C-alpha angles and dihedrals in degrees: 000000000000121000119270103226106056108180102183139009094206144344121204138212104012117191113240126238124203105304125254112239109279118237114230101355119206113253097215138012116269116262095218133060102290121222113215107207103193129050098232094198097056129084103211101201137350117198143157118246115255091261090042090235096126143014118251126205109195127210107199119210116187101156127068121286108241106180091219118148090248093051094048093045093050089049090052091048089052090051089051090055091052093049090049091048091055100038100041092055098247093120090052091047092050095040114025089181087075091065111132094003124124114239134225131191108223116200103205113192125190093183103058131276125327121274119261096267094049091045088054091052091050090050093051091046092051087068098038099047092058088070088058093050095256144090145209133220136173126224131185115210134183089207 
């Protein structure tokens, strides 16, 4: 059930705005080789909702949620990129058809729901992103 009007498959190298407060920051760097799950500089998919009432920026997850500090932090960095993309006008510049539309970050997972830590982050961001004129939702898909 993917949205009909896909506007873009990917957008690269987004400039960063001042970061949103992180939820549950790690106290110290990891001692092992850290795996960063998300590419924080890439917008995965931009689409219009089926009824074309709002713009959707999809984060696609097709590998298992781990809940590690590195995984959660890379997810938060990816969210920051999406918020910057919407608020700094780059989405409007790339896709004028999004003018005047509210925006939502859609976390689309093909491997089940997010782990407890990531679900907590999504819950906190549901409240915070409203103040920026946006939103976030999570969807589980079986493709």
